[in-house]
A tleap script that builds the chain and sets N, CA, C and O, in Angstrom:
source leaprc.protein.ff14SB
mol = sequence {
  NMET GLN ASP THR LYS GLY ALA ILE ASP HIE
  LEU ARG GLN HIE GLN THR TYR PRO ALA THR
  LYS ASP GLU LEU VAL LYS GLU CYS ASN GLU
  LEU SER ASP PHE SER LYS GLU ASP LYS GLU
  TRP PHE GLU LYS ASN LEU PRO GLU GLY ASN
  TYR LYS SER ALA ASP ASP VAL ILE ALA ALA
  LEU GLY LEU GLU PRO SER TYR GLY GLY VAL
  SER CMET
}
set mol.1.N position { 139.945 116.704 44.503 }
set mol.1.CA position { 140.021 118.147 44.612 }
set mol.1.C position { 138.630 118.714 44.354 }
set mol.1.O position { 137.980 118.387 43.361 }
set mol.2.N position { 138.190 119.567 45.266 }
set mol.2.CA position { 136.849 120.128 45.131 }
set mol.2.C position { 136.808 121.354 44.228 }
set mol.2.O position { 135.854 121.530 43.471 }
set mol.3.N position { 137.832 122.204 44.299 }
set mol.3.CA position { 137.833 123.435 43.495 }
set mol.3.C position { 138.745 123.276 42.284 }
set mol.3.O position { 139.753 123.971 42.159 }
set mol.4.N position { 138.387 122.367 41.405 }
set mol.4.CA position { 139.192 122.089 40.221 }
set mol.4.C position { 139.328 123.326 39.345 }
set mol.4.O position { 140.429 123.659 38.907 }
set mol.5.N position { 138.229 124.003 39.090 }
set mol.5.CA position { 138.272 125.194 38.234 }
set mol.5.C position { 139.192 126.255 38.829 }
set mol.5.O position { 139.987 126.851 38.102 }
set mol.6.N position { 139.102 126.500 40.125 }
set mol.6.CA position { 139.955 127.493 40.771 }
set mol.6.C position { 141.426 127.114 40.680 }
set mol.6.O position { 142.281 127.968 40.444 }
set mol.7.N position { 141.716 125.833 40.867 }
set mol.7.CA position { 143.103 125.364 40.783 }
set mol.7.C position { 143.651 125.549 39.376 }
set mol.7.O position { 144.769 126.035 39.200 }
set mol.8.N position { 142.872 125.165 38.383 }
set mol.8.CA position { 143.311 125.307 36.992 }
set mol.8.C position { 143.497 126.777 36.650 }
set mol.8.O position { 144.492 127.141 36.023 }
set mol.9.N position { 142.572 127.615 37.045 }
set mol.9.CA position { 142.693 129.052 36.784 }
set mol.9.C position { 143.966 129.607 37.419 }
set mol.9.O position { 144.692 130.379 36.793 }
set mol.10.N position { 144.231 129.211 38.663 }
set mol.10.CA position { 145.446 129.698 39.333 }
set mol.10.C position { 146.701 129.216 38.603 }
set mol.10.O position { 147.618 129.999 38.354 }
set mol.11.N position { 146.740 127.943 38.265 }
set mol.11.CA position { 147.910 127.392 37.585 }
set mol.11.C position { 148.163 128.091 36.254 }
set mol.11.O position { 149.315 128.294 35.871 }
set mol.12.N position { 147.114 128.456 35.557 }
set mol.12.CA position { 147.268 129.089 34.235 }
set mol.12.C position { 147.543 130.586 34.319 }
set mol.12.O position { 148.273 131.120 33.484 }
set mol.13.N position { 146.982 131.264 35.297 }
set mol.13.CA position { 147.051 132.725 35.305 }
set mol.13.C position { 148.048 133.310 36.294 }
set mol.13.O position { 148.523 134.426 36.085 }
set mol.14.N position { 148.380 132.594 37.364 }
set mol.14.CA position { 149.168 133.207 38.427 }
set mol.14.C position { 150.471 132.501 38.747 }
set mol.14.O position { 151.322 133.079 39.423 }
set mol.15.N position { 150.655 131.293 38.295 }
set mol.15.CA position { 151.862 130.532 38.607 }
set mol.15.C position { 152.961 130.840 37.597 }
set mol.15.O position { 152.690 131.008 36.408 }
set mol.16.N position { 154.201 130.915 38.074 }
set mol.16.CA position { 155.354 131.135 37.213 }
set mol.16.C position { 155.994 129.792 36.884 }
set mol.16.O position { 156.121 128.925 37.749 }
set mol.17.N position { 156.393 129.629 35.634 }
set mol.17.CA position { 157.027 128.388 35.168 }
set mol.17.C position { 158.365 128.717 34.548 }
set mol.17.O position { 158.559 129.828 34.055 }
set mol.18.N position { 159.300 127.767 34.560 }
set mol.18.CA position { 159.179 126.406 35.077 }
set mol.18.C position { 159.086 126.421 36.598 }
set mol.18.O position { 159.500 127.375 37.255 }
set mol.19.N position { 158.529 125.333 37.141 }
set mol.19.CA position { 158.366 125.206 38.586 }
set mol.19.C position { 158.503 123.744 38.990 }
set mol.19.O position { 158.042 122.843 38.288 }
set mol.20.N position { 159.134 123.530 40.115 }
set mol.20.CA position { 159.259 122.174 40.657 }
set mol.20.C position { 158.028 121.856 41.496 }
set mol.20.O position { 157.227 122.738 41.805 }
set mol.21.N position { 157.893 120.602 41.854 }
set mol.21.CA position { 156.790 120.212 42.740 }
set mol.21.C position { 156.868 121.014 44.033 }
set mol.21.O position { 155.854 121.535 44.497 }
set mol.22.N position { 158.052 121.119 44.616 }
set mol.22.CA position { 158.199 121.853 45.877 }
set mol.22.C position { 157.737 123.305 45.747 }
set mol.22.O position { 157.077 123.830 46.644 }
set mol.23.N position { 158.079 123.946 44.645 }
set mol.23.CA position { 157.665 125.343 44.420 }
set mol.23.C position { 156.148 125.443 44.266 }
set mol.23.O position { 155.524 126.358 44.802 }
set mol.24.N position { 155.566 124.509 43.543 }
set mol.24.CA position { 154.119 124.515 43.329 }
set mol.24.C position { 153.367 124.273 44.635 }
set mol.24.O position { 152.365 124.932 44.909 }
set mol.25.N position { 153.848 123.332 45.435 }
set mol.25.CA position { 153.206 123.029 46.716 }
set mol.25.C position { 153.322 124.221 47.659 }
set mol.25.O position { 152.360 124.561 48.348 }
set mol.26.N position { 154.492 124.858 47.697 }
set mol.26.CA position { 154.692 126.033 48.549 }
set mol.26.C position { 153.708 127.134 48.166 }
set mol.26.O position { 153.069 127.729 49.033 }
set mol.27.N position { 153.589 127.401 46.880 }
set mol.27.CA position { 152.658 128.425 46.393 }
set mol.27.C position { 151.230 128.065 46.769 }
set mol.27.O position { 150.475 128.915 47.242 }
set mol.28.N position { 150.862 126.819 46.560 }
set mol.28.CA position { 149.510 126.351 46.883 }
set mol.28.C position { 149.203 126.555 48.366 }
set mol.28.O position { 148.124 127.023 48.727 }
set mol.29.N position { 150.159 126.202 49.215 }
set mol.29.CA position { 149.940 126.296 50.653 }
set mol.29.C position { 149.805 127.730 51.146 }
set mol.29.O position { 149.264 127.963 52.227 }
set mol.30.N position { 150.290 128.692 50.369 }
set mol.30.CA position { 150.193 130.101 50.746 }
set mol.30.C position { 148.881 130.745 50.291 }
set mol.30.O position { 148.593 131.886 50.652 }
set mol.31.N position { 148.097 130.030 49.511 }
set mol.31.CA position { 146.841 130.582 48.994 }
set mol.31.C position { 145.724 130.426 50.023 }
set mol.31.O position { 145.564 129.369 50.633 }
set mol.32.N position { 144.964 131.490 50.201 }
set mol.32.CA position { 143.843 131.432 51.142 }
set mol.32.C position { 142.553 130.968 50.466 }
set mol.32.O position { 141.567 130.677 51.144 }
set mol.33.N position { 142.558 130.899 49.140 }
set mol.33.CA position { 141.349 130.556 48.382 }
set mol.33.C position { 141.015 129.071 48.411 }
set mol.33.O position { 139.900 128.684 48.061 }
set mol.34.N position { 141.969 128.228 48.828 }
set mol.34.CA position { 141.770 126.793 48.739 }
set mol.34.C position { 141.700 126.155 50.118 }
set mol.34.O position { 142.383 126.576 51.052 }
set mol.35.N position { 140.866 125.139 50.225 }
set mol.35.CA position { 140.680 124.454 51.502 }
set mol.35.C position { 141.923 123.642 51.870 }
set mol.35.O position { 142.754 123.324 51.019 }
set mol.36.N position { 142.024 123.325 53.133 }
set mol.36.CA position { 143.108 122.480 53.623 }
set mol.36.C position { 143.096 121.144 52.897 }
set mol.36.O position { 144.152 120.615 52.550 }
set mol.37.N position { 141.909 120.597 52.665 }
set mol.37.CA position { 141.772 119.310 51.974 }
set mol.37.C position { 142.293 119.388 50.536 }
set mol.37.O position { 142.974 118.473 50.075 }
set mol.38.N position { 141.976 120.478 49.826 }
set mol.38.CA position { 142.461 120.633 48.452 }
set mol.38.C position { 143.979 120.781 48.429 }
set mol.38.O position { 144.642 120.240 47.545 }
set mol.39.N position { 144.529 121.507 49.394 }
set mol.39.CA position { 145.985 121.674 49.472 }
set mol.39.C position { 146.663 120.333 49.728 }
set mol.39.O position { 147.681 120.019 49.112 }
set mol.40.N position { 146.100 119.551 50.630 }
set mol.40.CA position { 146.655 118.225 50.921 }
set mol.40.C position { 146.548 117.313 49.706 }
set mol.40.O position { 147.484 116.575 49.400 }
set mol.41.N position { 145.414 117.360 49.012 }
set mol.41.CA position { 145.216 116.543 47.813 }
set mol.41.C position { 146.260 116.912 46.755 }
set mol.41.O position { 146.860 116.032 46.138 }
set mol.42.N position { 146.473 118.210 46.551 }
set mol.42.CA position { 147.428 118.695 45.559 }
set mol.42.C position { 148.822 118.151 45.861 }
set mol.42.O position { 149.488 117.619 44.973 }
set mol.43.N position { 149.259 118.283 47.106 }
set mol.43.CA position { 150.607 117.817 47.474 }
set mol.43.C position { 150.740 116.307 47.329 }
set mol.43.O position { 151.767 115.815 46.861 }
set mol.44.N position { 149.709 115.573 47.728 }
set mol.44.CA position { 149.740 114.110 47.679 }
set mol.44.C position { 149.726 113.581 46.240 }
set mol.44.O position { 150.365 112.570 45.949 }
set mol.45.N position { 149.013 114.249 45.351 }
set mol.45.CA position { 148.798 113.722 44.003 }
set mol.45.C position { 149.722 114.268 42.927 }
set mol.45.O position { 149.785 113.705 41.835 }
set mol.46.N position { 150.442 115.350 43.205 }
set mol.46.CA position { 151.353 115.901 42.200 }
set mol.46.C position { 152.665 115.116 42.228 }
set mol.46.O position { 153.355 115.107 43.248 }
set mol.47.N position { 153.014 114.462 41.127 }
set mol.47.CA position { 154.272 113.719 41.088 }
set mol.47.C position { 155.478 114.657 41.157 }
set mol.47.O position { 155.400 115.814 40.744 }
set mol.48.N position { 156.591 114.145 41.683 }
set mol.48.CA position { 157.839 114.915 41.663 }
set mol.48.C position { 158.163 115.257 40.217 }
set mol.48.O position { 157.921 114.459 39.311 }
set mol.49.N position { 158.711 116.443 40.008 }
set mol.49.CA position { 159.100 116.810 38.654 }
set mol.49.C position { 159.312 118.297 38.519 }
set mol.49.O position { 159.107 119.070 39.454 }
set mol.50.N position { 159.731 118.678 37.318 }
set mol.50.CA position { 159.912 120.070 36.957 }
set mol.50.C position { 158.910 120.359 35.839 }
set mol.50.O position { 158.987 119.771 34.760 }
set mol.51.N position { 157.989 121.249 36.100 }
set mol.51.CA position { 156.877 121.497 35.195 }
set mol.51.C position { 157.112 122.762 34.379 }
set mol.51.O position { 157.428 123.818 34.926 }
set mol.52.N position { 156.954 122.641 33.063 }
set mol.52.CA position { 157.212 123.749 32.144 }
set mol.52.C position { 156.004 124.658 31.944 }
set mol.52.O position { 156.142 125.804 31.517 }
set mol.53.N position { 154.809 124.132 32.258 }
set mol.53.CA position { 153.594 124.910 32.006 }
set mol.53.C position { 152.448 124.411 32.879 }
set mol.53.O position { 152.527 123.346 33.492 }
set mol.54.N position { 151.387 125.204 32.920 }
set mol.54.CA position { 150.182 124.809 33.648 }
set mol.54.C position { 149.628 123.509 33.082 }
set mol.54.O position { 149.166 122.650 33.833 }
set mol.55.N position { 149.673 123.363 31.770 }
set mol.55.CA position { 149.138 122.152 31.149 }
set mol.55.C position { 149.892 120.907 31.612 }
set mol.55.O position { 149.300 119.836 31.741 }
set mol.56.N position { 151.212 121.044 31.867 }
set mol.56.CA position { 151.982 119.912 32.388 }
set mol.56.C position { 151.477 119.506 33.771 }
set mol.56.O position { 151.336 118.319 34.063 }
set mol.57.N position { 151.204 120.501 34.621 }
set mol.57.CA position { 150.725 120.225 35.979 }
set mol.57.C position { 149.328 119.621 35.925 }
set mol.57.O position { 149.047 118.633 36.603 }
set mol.58.N position { 148.463 120.209 35.127 }
set mol.58.CA position { 147.079 119.739 34.998 }
set mol.58.C position { 147.052 118.287 34.507 }
set mol.58.O position { 146.289 117.467 35.017 }
set mol.59.N position { 147.886 117.982 33.521 }
set mol.59.CA position { 147.953 116.613 32.997 }
set mol.59.C position { 148.499 115.653 34.057 }
set mol.59.O position { 147.990 114.542 34.204 }
set mol.60.N position { 149.526 116.073 34.791 }
set mol.60.CA position { 150.122 115.205 35.815 }
set mol.60.C position { 149.118 114.874 36.913 }
set mol.60.O position { 149.155 113.788 37.493 }
set mol.61.N position { 148.223 115.816 37.195 }
set mol.61.CA position { 147.206 115.614 38.231 }
set mol.61.C position { 145.951 114.933 37.703 }
set mol.61.O position { 145.110 114.487 38.484 }
set mol.62.N position { 145.820 114.850 36.380 }
set mol.62.CA position { 144.624 114.259 35.791 }
set mol.62.C position { 143.402 115.139 35.954 }
set mol.62.O position { 142.274 114.648 36.012 }
set mol.63.N position { 143.631 116.455 36.029 }
set mol.63.CA position { 142.513 117.390 36.205 }
set mol.63.C position { 141.927 117.791 34.862 }
set mol.63.O position { 142.637 117.915 33.864 }
set mol.64.N position { 140.642 117.988 34.861 }
set mol.64.CA position { 139.955 118.536 33.700 }
set mol.64.C position { 139.051 119.637 34.209 }
set mol.64.O position { 138.358 119.461 35.212 }
set mol.65.N position { 139.050 120.782 33.521 }
set mol.65.CA position { 138.147 121.837 33.983 }
set mol.65.C position { 136.702 121.391 33.914 }
set mol.65.O position { 136.288 120.720 32.969 }
set mol.66.N position { 135.951 121.767 34.913 }
set mol.66.CA position { 134.529 121.422 34.961 }
set mol.66.C position { 133.734 122.712 35.134 }
set mol.66.O position { 133.945 123.462 36.087 }
set mol.67.N position { 132.835 122.955 34.219 }
set mol.67.CA position { 132.032 124.168 34.249 }
set mol.67.C position { 130.561 123.753 34.277 }
set mol.67.O position { 130.036 123.176 33.325 }
set mol.68.N position { 129.931 124.061 35.377 }
set mol.68.CA position { 128.514 123.720 35.504 }
set mol.68.C position { 128.264 122.235 35.451 }
set mol.68.O position { 127.220 121.791 34.974 }
set mol.69.N position { 129.227 121.454 35.943 }
set mol.69.CA position { 129.042 120.012 35.958 }
set mol.69.C position { 129.392 119.333 34.654 }
set mol.69.O position { 129.258 118.115 34.537 }
set mol.70.N position { 129.847 120.112 33.649 }
set mol.70.CA position { 130.201 119.565 32.362 }
set mol.70.C position { 131.705 119.629 32.220 }
set mol.70.O position { 132.283 120.711 32.326 }
set mol.71.N position { 132.360 118.497 31.983 }
set mol.71.CA position { 133.805 118.501 31.778 }
set mol.71.C position { 134.112 119.033 30.407 }
set mol.71.O position { 133.401 118.777 29.435 }
set mol.72.N position { 135.197 119.786 30.355 }
set mol.72.CA position { 135.618 120.367 29.071 }
set mol.72.C position { 136.983 119.859 28.723 }
set mol.72.O position { 137.530 120.221 27.682 }
savepdb mol mol.pdb
quit
Protein backbone atom coordinates (compact mmCIF):
# COMPACT_ATOMS: atom_id res chain seq x y z
CA UNK A 1 0.00 0.00 0.00
CA UNK A 2 1.45 3.33 -1.04
CA UNK A 3 -0.78 5.70 0.97
CA UNK A 4 -0.50 4.03 4.36
CA UNK A 5 -0.98 7.26 6.31
CA UNK A 6 -4.11 8.16 4.32
CA UNK A 7 -5.57 4.68 4.83
CA UNK A 8 -4.92 4.75 8.57
CA UNK A 9 -6.36 8.25 8.88
CA UNK A 10 -9.50 7.19 7.00
CA UNK A 11 -9.93 4.03 9.07
CA UNK A 12 -9.61 6.00 12.31
CA UNK A 13 -11.59 9.12 11.45
CA UNK A 14 -14.23 8.23 8.87
CA UNK A 15 -15.06 4.52 9.08
CA UNK A 16 -17.96 3.26 11.20
CA UNK A 17 -17.45 0.17 13.37
CA UNK A 18 -18.15 -2.65 13.78
CA UNK A 19 -17.57 -3.43 10.11
CA UNK A 20 -17.12 -6.59 8.08
CA UNK A 21 -14.49 -7.06 5.41
CA UNK A 22 -17.17 -6.60 2.74
CA UNK A 23 -18.28 -3.28 4.27
CA UNK A 24 -14.70 -2.04 4.56
CA UNK A 25 -13.86 -3.00 0.97
CA UNK A 26 -17.06 -1.36 -0.33
CA UNK A 27 -16.21 1.87 1.51
CA UNK A 28 -12.62 1.76 0.25
CA UNK A 29 -13.73 1.27 -3.35
CA UNK A 30 -15.98 4.34 -3.15
CA UNK A 31 -13.11 6.63 -2.10
CA UNK A 32 -11.55 8.82 -4.76
CA UNK A 33 -8.46 9.56 -2.63
CA UNK A 34 -6.88 6.14 -3.13
CA UNK A 35 -5.32 4.58 -6.20
CA UNK A 36 -6.71 1.50 -7.89
CA UNK A 37 -3.58 -0.37 -6.76
CA UNK A 38 -4.12 0.58 -3.09
CA UNK A 39 -7.78 -0.47 -3.30
CA UNK A 40 -6.80 -3.83 -4.79
CA UNK A 41 -4.08 -4.30 -2.16
CA UNK A 42 -6.57 -3.53 0.64
CA UNK A 43 -9.12 -6.07 -0.63
CA UNK A 44 -6.48 -8.75 -1.24
CA UNK A 45 -4.74 -8.37 2.13
CA UNK A 46 -7.62 -7.78 4.55
CA UNK A 47 -8.63 -11.11 6.10
CA UNK A 48 -12.31 -12.03 6.35
CA UNK A 49 -13.73 -10.92 9.67
CA UNK A 50 -15.78 -8.50 11.69
CA UNK A 51 -13.67 -5.58 12.88
CA UNK A 52 -14.51 -3.68 16.07
CA UNK A 53 -12.13 -0.77 15.53
CA UNK A 54 -9.61 0.87 13.22
CA UNK A 55 -6.83 -0.68 15.28
CA UNK A 56 -8.23 -4.15 14.51
CA UNK A 57 -8.11 -3.43 10.77
CA UNK A 58 -4.65 -1.85 10.94
CA UNK A 59 -3.29 -4.84 12.88
CA UNK A 60 -4.91 -7.34 10.49
CA UNK A 61 -3.24 -5.59 7.55
CA UNK A 62 0.11 -5.22 9.32
CA UNK A 63 0.10 -1.48 8.68
CA UNK A 64 2.11 1.00 10.67
CA UNK A 65 1.78 4.73 10.22
CA UNK A 66 4.78 6.25 8.50
CA UNK A 67 5.52 9.94 8.85
CA UNK A 68 8.38 11.35 6.87
CA UNK A 69 9.83 7.91 6.30
CA UNK A 70 9.86 7.13 10.03
CA UNK A 71 7.58 4.35 11.27
CA UNK A 72 5.66 5.12 14.41
